[in-house]
matplotlib code that plots the C-alpha trace (Angstrom):
import matplotlib.pyplot as plt

x = [0.0, 1.4, 2.2, -0.2, 1.2, 0.2, 3.6, 4.1, 5.9, 9.6, 11.3, 14.4, 16.9, 15.3, 13.5, 10.0, 8.5, 6.3, 5.7, 6.9, 6.7, 5.6, 5.0, 8.6, 10.0, 7.3, 8.0, 11.8, 14.9, 16.6, 20.4, 21.6, 20.1, 21.2, 20.0, 19.6, 18.6, 15.9, 15.8, 12.3, 10.3, 8.7, 5.2, 6.5, 8.1, 4.9, 2.9, 5.4, 5.2, 1.5, 2.4, 1.2, 3.1, 3.0, 6.0, 4.1, 5.0, 8.3, 11.7, 15.2, 16.9, 20.5, 20.7, 23.9, 25.7, 22.8, 20.2, 16.5, 13.4, 10.4, 6.8, 6.6, 3.4, 3.5, 0.1, -0.3, -0.2, -3.8, -3.0, -0.6, -1.3, 0.0, 3.4, 2.2, 4.3, 3.4, 2.4, 4.5, 7.4, 10.9, 13.1, 16.8, 18.5, 21.5, 24.0, 27.8, 29.6, 30.7, 27.2, 25.8, 28.6, 27.8, 24.1, 24.7, 26.9, 24.3, 21.4, 23.2, 23.0, 19.9, 17.0, 18.2, 16.3, 16.3, 13.1, 12.2, 11.6, 10.8, 10.5, 11.3, 12.7, 16.0, 16.8, 14.4, 15.8, 13.8, 15.5, 14.6, 15.8, 16.3, 17.0, 19.0, 16.6, 16.1, 12.5, 11.1, 9.4, 6.0, 7.5, 9.9, 6.9, 5.2, 8.4, 8.8, 5.1, 5.7, 8.8, 7.0, 4.1, 6.6, 8.4, 5.1, 4.0, 7.3, 7.1, 3.6, 4.7, 7.6, 5.2, 2.7, 5.6, 6.8, 3.3, 3.1, 0.3, 0.3, 1.1]
y = [0.0, 3.4, 6.0, 8.9, 12.3, 15.9, 16.8, 16.5, 13.5, 13.2, 14.4, 13.0, 14.7, 13.3, 16.5, 16.4, 19.8, 21.4, 24.9, 27.0, 30.7, 30.7, 34.4, 35.2, 34.4, 36.6, 39.6, 39.4, 38.7, 35.9, 36.5, 33.8, 31.0, 29.5, 26.4, 27.0, 24.9, 26.1, 26.2, 24.9, 23.9, 20.4, 21.4, 23.4, 20.3, 18.3, 21.0, 21.1, 17.3, 17.7, 19.9, 23.2, 26.4, 29.7, 31.6, 34.5, 37.3, 36.0, 37.7, 37.2, 39.8, 39.8, 40.9, 40.7, 38.5, 35.9, 35.3, 35.4, 34.4, 36.7, 36.5, 32.8, 31.3, 27.8, 27.2, 25.7, 21.9, 20.7, 18.1, 20.5, 21.6, 24.6, 23.9, 25.0, 27.6, 31.1, 30.9, 33.9, 34.0, 34.8, 31.7, 31.5, 30.3, 28.1, 29.4, 29.5, 32.7, 33.3, 33.0, 35.4, 37.9, 37.7, 38.2, 41.1, 42.8, 42.4, 43.5, 46.7, 47.6, 49.5, 47.3, 43.9, 41.7, 38.1, 36.0, 32.4, 30.4, 26.9, 24.9, 21.2, 18.2, 16.5, 13.3, 14.3, 17.8, 21.0, 23.2, 26.4, 27.7, 31.5, 33.7, 37.0, 39.0, 42.4, 43.6, 43.7, 46.8, 46.4, 46.7, 43.8, 41.6, 42.5, 41.9, 38.4, 37.5, 38.7, 36.5, 33.5, 34.0, 34.4, 31.2, 29.3, 30.5, 29.6, 26.1, 25.7, 26.8, 24.3, 21.5, 22.4, 22.4, 19.0, 17.5, 18.9, 21.4, 24.8, 27.9]
z = [0.0, -1.0, 1.7, 1.4, 2.3, 1.7, 0.3, -3.5, -4.9, -5.1, -8.3, -10.1, -7.7, -4.6, -3.6, -2.2, -3.1, -0.5, -1.9, -4.8, -5.5, -9.2, -9.3, -8.3, -11.7, -13.3, -11.1, -10.7, -12.7, -10.7, -10.9, -8.5, -6.4, -3.1, -1.2, 2.6, 5.5, 7.8, 11.6, 12.4, 15.5, 15.6, 14.7, 11.7, 10.3, 10.7, 9.0, 6.1, 5.8, 5.2, 2.3, 3.8, 3.2, 1.3, 0.1, -1.6, 0.9, 1.9, 1.8, 3.3, 5.5, 6.7, 10.4, 12.5, 10.0, 9.9, 7.2, 8.4, 6.5, 7.0, 5.9, 5.0, 6.2, 7.6, 9.2, 12.7, 12.9, 13.3, 16.0, 17.8, 21.4, 23.3, 21.8, 18.3, 16.5, 15.2, 11.6, 10.3, 12.7, 11.4, 10.8, 10.7, 7.4, 7.5, 4.9, 4.6, 5.6, 2.0, 0.7, 3.4, 2.6, -1.2, -0.6, 1.8, -0.8, -3.6, -1.4, -0.5, -4.2, -5.3, -6.5, -5.3, -2.9, -1.8, -2.2, -1.5, -4.7, -3.4, -0.2, -0.2, 1.7, 0.8, 2.7, 5.4, 5.9, 5.1, 2.6, 0.9, -2.5, -2.3, -5.2, -5.5, -7.5, -9.2, -9.7, -13.3, -14.7, -16.3, -19.8, -19.0, -18.2, -21.4, -23.4, -21.7, -22.6, -26.2, -26.5, -25.2, -27.6, -30.6, -29.6, -29.3, -32.7, -34.2, -32.8, -34.1, -37.6, -37.6, -36.5, -39.2, -41.8, -40.7, -41.0, -44.5, -43.7, -45.3, -43.3]

ax = plt.figure().add_subplot(projection="3d")
ax.plot(x, y, z, "-o")
ax.set_aspect("equal")
plt.show()
């Protein structure tokens, strides 16, 4: 009998995806990505294993040489008691000193921010993929949509051509 879990299935790299921020790649240019561990309480891990989390309002801040994750919503565990966690508390990220310094230098530049891209489990450990990002302007978004449309039309034309259909 298969094990039923709220978390999504494992992909080829052994990651069990819990949540992803799909809008992030639409709203930002992702310049660099980092994988970080999370310092979590027990009920947070149980809630994540049920596949419940939201990265939409999340961001990363560097305070006192440490990386902190703010605004990520991990709902309270349903079977938790008085030991339940706060849903939107700030959580410490586990990164190397070199990575933290690189992020801190880039964030000090105008227009750069660090946002969570996806939350997943690797070998039973909760990990988060964060991206060093620069905000897109509205014309950037329109240009990206136009490029996708042009590529799709080009592929359709090639497909019609290969099938012997007229343009």
